[in-house]
N, C-alpha and C positions, 0 to 999 in steps of 0.2 A: 504493500500500500504506500509506504513512504517513497519507494523507488518510483512509483507511478506519479506521485505528486511532484517529486524532483524532476522527473522527465518532462511532465506537462509544464512545469514552471520554466524549464530550460527552453522548450519549444516556444512558449509564449514570449520569452525574452528574445529569442531569435527572430520571431515575427515582428516584434516591436523594433528591434535593431535594424531589420531590413527596411521597415517603414521610415525610420530615422535616416538611414543611409540614402534612400530615394529622396527624401525631403531635403537632405543636405546637398545632394547633387543638383536638385532643382533650384535651390536657393543660391548655390554657387554660380550656376549659369545665369540666373536672373540678376545677380548682384552687379553685373556689368552694365545692365540696362536701367535698373532702378534699385533704390534702397528700400527694403521693407523693414518697418520698425514696429515693435510692440513695446509700449511704455505704460507705466502706471505710477501714480503719485499718491502717497498717503501722508499722514501726519508725521511719519518718521523719515521721509525723504522721497527720492525719485529713483526709479529703476527702468532700464531699457535694454532690450536685446534687438540688434539690427544687423543687416548685411551691408557691407561696404566694399565694393570692388574686389571680390575674391576672398573676403575675410568675414568672420563672424565677430561681432563686437558686443561686449556686455559692459554697460555703464551703470554705476551705482553711486548715488549721492545719499549719504546719511546725514541728515540735518533735521532740525525742528521746523516742520512745516505746519504745525497745528493752527497757525493763524492765516494760512494761505486759503484763498477761495478757489484755487484751481486743483482741488483734490479729485482724482478719478481712478477708476479701476483700470484693468487692461484696455488699452486703446491701440488700434492698428492705424498706421499711417504709411503712405507711399511718398517717396521723395526722389529727386534726381540722384544718381549715384555720386558718391564722393569718396575720397581716399579714407582709409581706416585710421586716420590720425585723430588723436584726442583734441578736444577744444581746450584742454589745459594750457596748451601753448598760447592761447589767446587771452587767458585770464591773467589779470594783473596779480602778481604775487602779493599776498597779504603779509605784512611784517610778522615774522615768527613762524610762517607756514613751512612745513616740511614737505619737500617734493621728492618723490621716488620715480625713477624712470629706468626701465629695463627693456631692451630690444634685442632680438636675436632670431634670425632666419624666418622673418615674417610674423613671429610671435612678439607681443609687446605687453608691458604692464606699466601703467602710469597711475600714480596716486598723489593726491595733495591732501595733507592734514593741516587744518587751521587751528590756531589756539582756542577758538570759540567752540571747538568740538565738531565742526563740519568736516566731513571726509568725502572726497570724490575719488573714485577709482575706475579705471578702464582696463579691461582685459581684451586683447585682440588675438585671434587665432585664425590661421588660414583654413579655408574650407577643406583642403586636402587632408589636414590633420583630423578634422571632425569626421570626415568620411572614413579615414583609416581607423579611427576609434570605434565608429559604429559598425565597421565591417568585421571586427574581431569575432564576435559570436557567430555570425553566419559563416565565416571562413572556418571556424573550429567545427561547426556542425557539418559543413560540406567535407572537411577533412576526415571527420569521423565516419561519415557515410562512405567515402571513398576507401578508407582503410578497411572497413568491414567488408565491402565488396571485393577488395583485393584479397583479403584473407579467405573469403569464401571461395574465390576462384582458385586459390592455391590448394584448398582442401578438397577439391574434386578428386574423384577416384583415379583419374588418369594423370594426376600431378603428385609430385613429392610433397609430403606434408611439412617437411623442413624448409626446403628452398624453393618449391614451386616449379621444379623442372618437369617438362613434359615426359611422362614415363610410357607412352604408347609404344615406343620402339624397344624399350628395355624395362618390362614390367617387374622383373625380379630384383633389381637393385638400381638405385639412382646413380647414374654415371657422374653427376655433378658433385654430390656430397657423400655418396656411399651408403645412404640410408636404405634399409630393407623395409619395404612397405609392410604393414601389419596384414596378416592373413596370407602372405605370399611366402612359400618355403624358400629358404636361402639356397644358394648354389651348392654349398657343401653338403646339405642334407638331401638333396635330390639325387635319385639313382638314375644312371644312364644305362640304357640297354642298347646293345649293338644289333 
C-alpha cells in the first residue's frame, strides 16, 4: 500500500514537472516578444514574478504598506519586453543602505536593505536553468523506464542473463562472458556419441 502511494505521488510529481517544463518553454519563447508579470501587494510589501528576455525574475519588497491604498491580490499584466536588470540601479541610495549584488552566467541576485527596515531583493535566473530543473523528474522517470526495458530485453530466453549477449548460435555457454544458462547442461556433463 505504501509503495503504491509513493509510486502514485512520484507519477503525479512527474506530470506536474512536465507541465512546468512546457510552461517554462512557452514563457521562454514568449519573453522575447513581451513580458508577463504576476504581482501582488499587501500590507507587508510587494511581490512579483515576471519574464524578461530569456530570464525569469522574482522581485520582493518587504516594507510596511499598511497605509497604502493600492493593496491587491495577484494581478496579471503584459508589458513590452525589457532586459532582466533590476531597477535598483535607478534608485537613489539611501544613506546607510546596504546593497548586495551578485552576477554570474546569466544568474543574478540584487538586494538593498535600508535602515528603516525596507528590503528589496531581485533574483534572476535564465529560463534554460528553470527548464533543466523541471526536467529532472521526467528524465529520471524516462531513464527508469528505459532501464527496465533494457533489463527485460536482456532477460529473454535467447540472451545471456549476465551480459545480454545473443545466445541463439551458442545456447550452451555465453561466448562473451562464459556464463552457462540455467537449465542448459554444461559441455563437460554432456555425453557425445559417435
